[in-house]
Kinemage of the C-alpha trace (Angstrom):
@kinemage 1
@onewidth
@group {chain A} dominant
@subgroup {mainchain}
@vectorlist {calphas} color= white
{ca met a 1} P 0.000 0.000 0.000
{ca gly a 2} L 2.869 2.306 0.748
{ca glu a 3} L 3.369 4.859 3.465
{ca ile a 4} L 1.564 8.145 3.517
{ca arg a 5} L 3.859 11.032 2.794
{ca gly a 6} L 4.253 13.872 5.229
{ca his a 7} L 3.067 13.719 8.818
{ca pro a 8} L 0.776 10.636 9.058
{ca val a 9} L -1.443 11.794 11.937
{ca arg a 10} L -1.866 15.319 10.587
{ca asp a 11} L -2.695 13.975 7.137
{ca leu a 12} L -5.195 11.602 8.748
{ca tyr a 13} L -7.106 14.584 10.125
{ca tyr a 14} L -6.949 16.261 6.709
{ca leu a 15} L -8.393 13.101 5.177
{ca ile a 16} L -11.242 12.893 7.697
{ca ala a 17} L -12.102 16.551 7.070
{ca leu a 18} L -12.272 15.875 3.324
{ca leu a 19} L -14.405 12.804 3.964
{ca val a 20} L -16.859 14.875 6.018
{ca leu a 21} L -17.239 17.315 3.117
{ca asn a 22} L -17.680 14.605 0.480
{ca his a 23} L -20.012 12.449 2.540
{ca ser a 24} L -22.063 15.482 3.630
{ca ala a 25} L -22.696 16.207 -0.051
{ca phe a 26} L -23.671 12.563 -0.580
{ca gly a 27} L -25.969 12.445 2.470
{ca gly a 28} L -27.555 15.769 1.596
{ca ala a 29} L -28.130 14.617 -1.973
{ca arg a 30} L -30.049 11.561 -0.752
{ca val a 31} L -32.445 13.778 1.198
{ca ala a 32} L -32.733 16.419 -1.525
{ca val a 33} L -33.342 13.867 -4.293
{ca ser a 34} L -36.109 12.167 -2.321
{ca leu a 35} L -37.923 15.410 -1.531
{ca tyr a 36} L -37.377 16.946 -4.971
{ca ala a 37} L -38.675 13.828 -6.732
{ca gln a 38} L -41.825 13.910 -4.612
{ca ser a 39} L -42.312 17.604 -5.376
{ca leu a 40} L -42.136 16.722 -9.087
{ca gly a 41} L -44.913 14.159 -8.682
{ca ala a 42} L -42.909 10.947 -8.290
{ca asp a 43} L -44.720 8.202 -6.401
{ca thr a 44} L -43.255 6.175 -3.545
{ca ser a 45} L -42.032 3.336 -5.757
{ca leu a 46} L -40.126 5.708 -8.037
{ca val a 47} L -38.530 7.419 -5.054
{ca gly a 48} L -37.489 3.964 -3.865
{ca val a 49} L -35.854 3.279 -7.223
{ca leu a 50} L -33.932 6.554 -7.004
{ca met a 51} L -32.706 5.731 -3.500
{ca ala a 52} L -31.631 2.265 -4.661
{ca leu a 53} L -29.615 3.809 -7.504
{ca phe a 54} L -27.313 5.461 -4.954
{ca ser a 55} L -26.275 1.946 -3.900
{ca phe a 56} L -26.560 0.116 -7.221
{ca leu a 57} L -23.072 0.656 -8.659
{ca pro a 58} L -21.404 0.277 -5.240
{ca met a 59} L -23.285 -3.004 -4.849
{ca val a 60} L -22.106 -4.480 -8.164
{ca ala a 61} L -18.660 -2.875 -8.493
{ca ser a 62} L -17.192 -2.572 -4.983
{ca ile a 63} L -15.053 -5.717 -5.219
{ca arg a 64} L -13.585 -4.729 -8.588
{ca ile a 65} L -12.958 -1.232 -7.283
{ca gly a 66} L -11.183 -2.678 -4.247
{ca arg a 67} L -8.945 -4.791 -6.483
{ca trp a 68} L -8.210 -1.762 -8.637
{ca ile a 69} L -7.245 0.286 -5.572
{ca asp a 70} L -4.944 -2.547 -4.467
{ca arg a 71} L -3.095 -2.071 -7.766
{ca val a 72} L -3.120 1.695 -8.353
{ca gly a 73} L -3.248 3.135 -4.831
{ca val a 74} L -5.677 5.550 -3.219
{ca arg a 75} L -4.827 8.935 -4.725
{ca leu a 76} L -6.498 8.515 -8.130
{ca pro a 77} L -9.679 6.841 -6.768
{ca met a 78} L -10.100 9.592 -4.163
{ca gln a 79} L -9.671 12.307 -6.778
{ca met a 80} L -12.088 10.611 -9.179
{ca gly a 81} L -14.619 9.988 -6.419
{ca thr a 82} L -14.531 13.605 -5.279
{ca val a 83} L -15.053 14.927 -8.811
{ca met a 84} L -17.934 12.486 -9.350
{ca val a 85} L -19.674 13.627 -6.146
{ca ala a 86} L -19.348 17.254 -7.277
{ca val a 87} L -20.642 16.494 -10.783
{ca gly a 88} L -23.489 14.313 -9.547
{ca thr a 89} L -24.800 16.864 -7.060
{ca val a 90} L -24.554 19.835 -9.416
{ca leu a 91} L -26.548 18.199 -12.248
{ca pro a 92} L -30.023 18.908 -10.757
{ca ala a 93} L -28.997 22.528 -10.206
{ca ile a 94} L -28.085 22.873 -13.883
{ca arg a 95} L -31.002 20.865 -15.281
{ca pro a 96} L -33.829 20.628 -12.712
{ca glu a 97} L -35.785 17.699 -14.131
{ca leu a 98} L -36.865 14.321 -12.788
{ca ser a 99} L -34.765 12.498 -15.394
{ca thr a 100} L -31.638 14.298 -14.164
{ca leu a 101} L -32.077 12.811 -10.705
{ca phe a 102} L -31.354 9.333 -12.072
{ca phe a 103} L -27.917 10.473 -13.248
{ca cys a 104} L -27.393 12.353 -9.986
{ca cys a 105} L -28.021 9.221 -7.922
{ca val a 106} L -25.803 6.916 -9.975
{ca ile a 107} L -22.849 9.311 -10.283
{ca thr a 108} L -22.955 10.598 -6.702
{ca gly a 109} L -23.334 7.102 -5.248
{ca ala a 110} L -20.445 5.727 -7.294
{ca gly a 111} L -18.210 8.669 -6.408
{ca ala a 112} L -18.960 8.361 -2.710
{ca met a 113} L -18.141 4.634 -2.875
{ca leu a 114} L -14.776 5.309 -4.556
{ca phe a 115} L -13.790 7.786 -1.862
{ca his a 116} L -15.152 5.555 0.914
{ca val a 117} L -13.152 2.452 -0.031
{ca ala a 118} L -9.958 4.440 -0.667
{ca ala a 119} L -10.332 6.335 2.623
{ca asn a 120} L -10.655 3.086 4.564
{ca met a 121} L -7.542 1.754 2.842
{ca thr a 122} L -5.606 4.907 3.711
{ca val a 123} L -6.652 4.917 7.353
{ca gly a 124} L -5.731 1.252 7.703
{ca ser a 125} L -2.212 1.919 6.436
{ca thr a 126} L -1.614 4.935 8.676
{ca gly a 127} L 0.528 4.515 11.769
{ca lys a 128} L 1.106 1.298 13.695
{ca pro a 129} L -1.234 -1.732 13.654
{ca glu a 130} L -2.182 -1.171 17.295
{ca asp a 131} L -3.394 2.336 16.371
{ca arg a 132} L -5.911 1.102 13.785
{ca pro a 133} L -8.934 0.923 16.122
{ca ile a 134} L -8.409 4.566 17.139
{ca his a 135} L -7.861 5.707 13.564
{ca phe a 136} L -10.941 3.877 12.296
{ca ser a 137} L -12.977 5.315 15.172
{ca leu a 138} L -11.926 8.809 14.064
{ca leu a 139} L -12.973 7.955 10.514
{ca ala a 140} L -16.332 6.686 11.786
{ca leu a 141} L -16.716 9.917 13.746
{ca gly a 142} L -16.361 11.752 10.448
{ca phe a 143} L -19.150 9.638 8.961
{ca ser a 144} L -21.354 10.419 11.971
{ca ala a 145} L -20.720 14.151 11.598
{ca ser a 146} L -21.454 14.110 7.876
{ca gly a 147} L -24.614 12.090 8.490
{ca phe a 148} L -25.866 15.067 10.496
{ca ile a 149} L -24.461 17.921 8.375
{ca gly a 150} L -25.654 16.770 4.938
{ca pro a 151} L -29.350 16.313 5.758
{ca met a 152} L -29.361 19.589 7.712
{ca ile a 153} L -27.999 21.497 4.708
{ca ala a 154} L -30.559 19.843 2.458
{ca gly a 155} L -33.487 20.459 4.793
{ca phe a 156} L -32.790 24.104 5.556
{ca gly a 157} L -31.729 24.804 1.964
{ca ile a 158} L -34.995 23.462 0.600
{ca asp a 159} L -37.105 25.342 3.168
{ca tyr a 160} L -35.358 28.710 2.920
{ca leu a 161} L -33.979 28.731 -0.649
{ca asp a 162} L -35.088 26.200 -3.258
{ca tyr a 163} L -34.056 22.858 -4.696
{ca arg a 164} L -31.674 24.238 -7.333
{ca trp a 165} L -29.760 26.315 -4.795
{ca thr a 166} L -29.664 23.387 -2.387
{ca phe a 167} L -28.033 21.113 -4.961
{ca ala a 168} L -25.630 23.914 -5.887
{ca ile a 169} L -24.586 24.349 -2.246
{ca leu a 170} L -24.095 20.598 -1.855
{ca ala a 171} L -21.949 20.579 -4.993
{ca leu a 172} L -19.692 23.235 -3.453
{ca leu a 173} L -18.693 20.928 -0.582
{ca pro a 174} L -16.468 18.634 -2.725
{ca ile a 175} L -14.764 21.681 -4.266
{ca ile a 176} L -12.663 22.071 -1.114
{ca pro a 177} L -11.315 18.490 -1.330
{ca ile a 178} L -10.564 19.020 -5.033
{ca phe a 179} L -8.544 22.130 -4.162
{ca met a 180} L -6.768 20.269 -1.348
{ca phe a 181} L -5.789 17.450 -3.703
{ca leu a 182} L -4.386 19.986 -6.166
{ca thr a 183} L -2.203 21.445 -3.409
{ca gly a 184} L -0.929 18.014 -2.358
{ca arg a 185} L -2.942 17.659 0.850
{ca pro a 186} L -3.407 15.262 2.430
{ca gly a 187} L -0.224 13.320 1.655
{ca leu a 188} L -1.319 10.086 -0.035
{ca pro a 189} L 0.534 7.216 -1.674
{ca ala a 190} L 0.471 7.800 -5.423
{ca thr a 191} L 0.644 4.083 -6.111
{ca ala a 192} L -0.289 0.975 -4.264
{ca gly a 193} L 3.289 -0.156 -4.007
{ca ala a 194} L 5.098 -1.984 -6.762
{ca ala a 195} L 6.107 -4.798 -4.421
{ca met a 196} L 2.569 -6.118 -4.236
{ca pro a 197} L 1.651 -8.993 -6.538
{ca asp a 198} L -1.255 -8.718 -8.948
{ca thr a 199} L -4.499 -9.439 -7.130
{ca arg a 200} L -6.540 -10.372 -10.184
{ca ala a 201} L -5.855 -14.077 -9.742
{ca gly a 202} L -7.498 -14.105 -6.329
{ca lys a 203} L -11.112 -15.179 -5.952
{ca val a 204} L -13.677 -13.629 -3.659
{ca leu a 205} L -14.382 -17.066 -2.207
{ca asp a 206} L -10.787 -17.146 -0.971
{ca leu a 207} L -11.623 -14.250 1.332
{ca val a 208} L -14.912 -15.727 2.506
{ca ser a 209} L -13.306 -19.116 3.164
{ca asp a 210} L -10.939 -17.589 5.716
{ca pro a 211} L -12.564 -18.310 9.140
{ca val a 212} L -11.735 -14.923 10.663
{ca leu a 213} L -12.819 -12.902 7.629
{ca arg a 214} L -15.984 -14.980 7.287
{ca arg a 215} L -17.001 -14.184 10.870
{ca val a 216} L -16.208 -10.504 10.314
{ca tyr a 217} L -18.392 -10.402 7.203
{ca ile a 218} L -21.260 -12.177 8.981
{ca ala a 219} L -21.019 -9.814 11.953
{ca ser a 220} L -20.813 -6.803 9.637
{ca gly a 221} L -23.883 -7.994 7.731
{ca leu a 222} L -25.909 -8.465 10.919
{ca leu a 223} L -24.920 -5.038 12.237
{ca ser a 224} L -25.761 -3.403 8.913
{ca met a 225} L -29.161 -5.132 8.988
{ca gly a 226} L -29.711 -3.735 12.481
{ca trp a 227} L -28.884 -0.214 11.352
{ca asp a 228} L -31.181 -0.455 8.333
{ca leu a 229} L -34.009 -2.022 10.343
{ca phe a 230} L -33.947 0.739 12.934
{ca asn a 231} L -34.051 3.573 10.403
{ca phe a 232} L -36.710 1.858 8.314
{ca val a 233} L -39.038 0.456 10.970
{ca ile a 234} L -38.995 3.127 13.701
{ca pro a 235} L -41.115 5.579 11.653
{ca ile a 236} L -43.607 2.772 10.953
{ca tyr a 237} L -43.637 1.558 14.546
{ca gly a 238} L -43.874 5.115 15.861
{ca arg a 239} L -46.924 5.833 13.737
{ca ser a 240} L -48.538 2.566 14.840
{ca ile a 241} L -48.377 3.639 18.501
{ca gly a 242} L -49.533 7.194 17.779
{ca leu a 243} L -46.271 9.157 17.954
{ca ser a 244} L -45.965 12.483 16.150
{ca ala a 245} L -43.494 13.039 13.323
{ca ser a 246} L -41.347 15.291 15.511
{ca thr a 247} L -41.165 12.634 18.231
{ca ile a 248} L -40.198 9.974 15.709
{ca gly a 249} L -37.546 12.306 14.334
{ca ser a 250} L -36.273 12.925 17.846
{ca ile a 251} L -35.919 9.175 18.456
{ca leu a 252} L -33.849 8.895 15.284
{ca gly a 253} L -31.860 11.935 16.407
{ca val a 254} L -31.087 10.359 19.781
{ca phe a 255} L -29.785 7.292 17.953
{ca ala a 256} L -27.527 9.435 15.737
{ca ala a 257} L -26.288 11.393 18.754
{ca ala a 258} L -25.382 8.160 20.534
{ca thr a 259} L -23.315 6.936 17.577
{ca phe a 260} L -21.440 10.247 17.617
{ca val a 261} L -20.847 10.097 21.376
{ca val a 262} L -19.530 6.534 21.364
{ca arg a 263} L -17.221 7.207 18.438
{ca leu a 264} L -15.973 10.398 20.054
{ca ser a 265} L -15.088 8.515 23.230
{ca met a 266} L -13.579 5.450 21.579
{ca pro a 267} L -9.974 6.713 21.501
{ca phe a 268} L -10.091 6.894 25.310
{ca tyr a 269} L -11.035 3.270 25.909
{ca val a 270} L -10.138 1.395 22.726
{ca arg a 271} L -6.711 0.503 24.112
{ca arg a 272} L -8.417 -1.284 27.023
{ca leu a 273} L -10.797 -3.383 24.923
{ca ser a 274} L -9.829 -5.534 21.965
{ca ala a 275} L -11.516 -4.984 18.624
{ca trp a 276} L -12.983 -8.494 18.737
{ca ser a 277} L -14.444 -8.021 22.222
{ca thr a 278} L -16.053 -4.771 21.102
{ca leu a 279} L -17.566 -6.561 18.111
{ca val a 280} L -19.094 -9.225 20.369
{ca phe a 281} L -20.442 -6.545 22.724
{ca ser a 282} L -22.004 -4.708 19.785
{ca leu a 283} L -23.839 -7.797 18.524
{ca val a 284} L -25.083 -8.938 21.924
{ca gly a 285} L -25.979 -5.460 23.187
{ca ser a 286} L -27.796 -4.474 19.998
{ca gly a 287} L -29.635 -7.806 19.866
{ca ala a 288} L -30.831 -7.421 23.451
{ca thr a 289} L -32.024 -3.881 22.727
{ca phe a 290} L -34.028 -5.017 19.694
{ca val a 291} L -35.843 -7.518 21.924
{ca leu a 292} L -37.175 -4.635 24.038
{ca phe a 293} L -38.196 -2.212 21.278
{ca pro a 294} L -41.586 -3.688 20.265
{ca ile a 295} L -42.797 -3.877 23.878
{ca ala a 296} L -41.916 -0.240 24.639
{ca glu a 297} L -44.463 2.509 23.978
{ca ser a 298} L -43.330 5.191 26.430
{ca val a 299} L -41.400 7.971 24.708
{ca pro a 300} L -38.699 8.245 27.431
{ca val a 301} L -38.155 4.482 27.240
{ca leu a 302} L -37.900 4.635 23.451
{ca phe a 303} L -35.354 7.458 23.792
{ca met a 304} L -33.330 5.318 26.186
{ca leu a 305} L -33.470 2.276 23.904
{ca ala a 306} L -32.518 4.379 20.876
{ca phe a 307} L -29.498 5.716 22.758
{ca met a 308} L -28.493 2.201 23.854
{ca leu a 309} L -28.807 0.931 20.294
{ca gly a 310} L -26.769 3.865 19.002
{ca ile a 311} L -23.996 2.973 21.448
{ca gly a 312} L -24.108 -0.689 20.423
{ca leu a 313} L -24.177 -0.206 16.666
{ca gly a 314} L -22.019 2.924 16.686
{ca cys a 315} L -19.012 1.278 18.304
{ca ala a 316} L -18.920 -1.603 15.822
{ca gln a 317} L -17.908 -0.040 12.513
{ca pro a 318} L -14.394 1.069 13.524
{ca met a 319} L -13.756 -2.331 15.087
{ca val a 320} L -15.032 -4.210 12.032
{ca met a 321} L -12.653 -2.241 9.831
{ca ser a 322} L -9.733 -2.761 12.209
{ca val a 323} L -10.227 -6.545 12.338
{ca leu a 324} L -10.895 -6.727 8.594
{ca tyr a 325} L -7.759 -4.789 7.710
{ca thr a 326} L -5.644 -6.889 10.096
{ca ala a 327} L -7.011 -10.256 8.953
{ca ala a 328} L -7.075 -9.631 5.187
{ca pro a 329} L -4.070 -10.576 3.022
{ca val a 330} L -1.815 -7.548 2.595
{ca asn a 331} L -2.170 -7.530 -1.189
{ca arg a 332} L -5.980 -7.889 -1.073
{ca arg a 333} L -7.039 -5.402 1.581
{ca gly a 334} L -8.764 -3.156 -0.922
{ca glu a 335} L -10.697 -6.129 -2.273
{ca ala a 336} L -11.643 -7.165 1.284
{ca val a 337} L -12.939 -3.659 2.023
{ca gly a 338} L -14.748 -3.666 -1.318
{ca leu a 339} L -16.499 -6.928 -0.446
{ca arg a 340} L -17.716 -5.442 2.832
{ca thr a 341} L -18.915 -2.329 0.990
{ca met a 342} L -20.808 -4.551 -1.447
{ca leu a 343} L -22.505 -6.411 1.410
{ca ile a 344} L -23.524 -3.133 3.060
{ca asn a 345} L -24.992 -1.818 -0.183
{ca ile a 346} L -26.890 -5.061 -0.734
{ca ser a 347} L -28.314 -4.564 2.745
{ca gln a 348} L -29.276 -0.960 1.995
{ca thr a 349} L -30.936 -1.971 -1.265
{ca val a 350} L -32.641 -5.250 -0.378
{ca phe a 351} L -33.484 -5.310 3.311
{ca pro a 352} L -35.894 -2.348 3.404
{ca leu a 353} L -37.962 -4.255 0.831
{ca val a 354} L -37.707 -7.471 2.867
{ca phe a 355} L -38.531 -5.748 6.158
{ca gly a 356} L -41.501 -4.034 4.566
{ca ala a 357} L -42.879 -7.272 3.137
{ca leu a 358} L -42.408 -9.170 6.409
{ca gly a 359} L -43.934 -6.348 8.426
{ca ser a 360} L -47.020 -6.359 6.220
{ca ala a 361} L -47.351 -10.146 6.426
{ca ile a 362} L -46.588 -10.934 10.075
{ca gly a 363} L -46.366 -7.575 11.854
{ca ile a 364} L -43.491 -5.483 13.184
{ca thr a 365} L -42.830 -7.354 16.434
{ca pro a 366} L -41.660 -10.633 14.817
{ca val a 367} L -39.331 -8.617 12.566
{ca phe a 368} L -37.675 -7.021 15.608
{ca trp a 369} L -37.369 -10.329 17.413
{ca thr a 370} L -36.080 -12.276 14.402
{ca leu a 371} L -33.253 -9.798 13.946
{ca ala a 372} L -32.613 -9.767 17.708
{ca ala a 373} L -32.247 -13.562 17.740
{ca ser a 374} L -29.921 -13.425 14.732
{ca met a 375} L -27.686 -10.805 16.348
{ca leu a 376} L -27.557 -12.621 19.682
{ca ala a 377} L -26.647 -15.867 17.931
{ca gly a 378} L -24.055 -14.008 15.878
{ca gly a 379} L -22.556 -12.571 19.056
{ca val a 380} L -22.222 -16.029 20.605
{ca leu a 381} L -20.631 -17.508 17.466
{ca thr a 382} L -18.283 -14.536 17.126
{ca his a 383} L -17.189 -14.932 20.741
{ca arg a 384} L -16.535 -18.653 20.309
{ca gly a 385} L -14.603 -18.095 17.096
{ca ala a 386} L -12.353 -15.328 18.373
{ca pro a 387} L -8.776 -15.840 17.135
{ca ala a 388} L -6.183 -15.716 19.906
{ca ala a 389} L -4.315 -12.844 18.254
{ca leu a 390} L -7.411 -10.622 18.265
{ca lys a 391} L -8.894 -11.392 21.693
């Protein structure tokens, strides 16, 4: 992969700042596209198609992109991804039509995926191996911040300006990273390192057949399902028990705040807990919380459960990336990250449809409890399969 030029820690903070800008544009675009499409008369199914397009190319191309990054390094993919996010978000401002939103979703989603995979590769190669959990927690903190900033820009921009200006403002966010890349900041490896063998001969099944990586992918899939279920089902469940829209939004906000808090505090305790132990805690704690959700109707209790779930799910992502980067073959780390990205995007595309169908057929409570049982079982299996080097 090669070492990062310049001061590694300082450049890490530069990178996270650029990620916040890029991912804020991506997150804001998701909100703005959904609302703009509805204002243009799109029905719910069409809005669903648009949202799925953000994840479509990442779902089908993440592994190939990871292999490509293994060969060429992170600089070019980050630059391309940033430009694509800028182009994708500015299109509706230039041509405000429903058809333009399709191109916006595909280009912006693909660009965000390029930057995401390359950023994870860069963070994993920064500093010493024992520092990876802290570095990945800082990266996750950037994702949490951008998950708040982007939708806020979109919401206030739409209310106080209009859709065209909102997309234009979102498109300005990646301009700063583009300028930073032109000035050589942050220091990034220009190539993936000539010493690495060609990864094209490797098969994806080789990664999945590794016991440690297989458990990481299963745990990551379960945690991603939990995240998607919460964001998808809470509005439905809230309406079913008579909660107002603002209360439902507040529950989601408490969850987001908890993910930010736990990621902010992770550097202070990550040296005391192993990445694997944190992963087990996340699965078991989140599973137990999901058991309680469908029997809670009091707003304070729902706030408490949302905060607990945010802590459980929020602490997992940095640890998943740390274990994944450590366990993956050195010359296939980009491919390993790409496979995880593909699984996450499959979850984001498929599981809302599955959860919706199951909820209509058997009700919300069995959906909560089925996922809870899966996560608890996953926690037990992950604990039993912990490799000695990662305990």
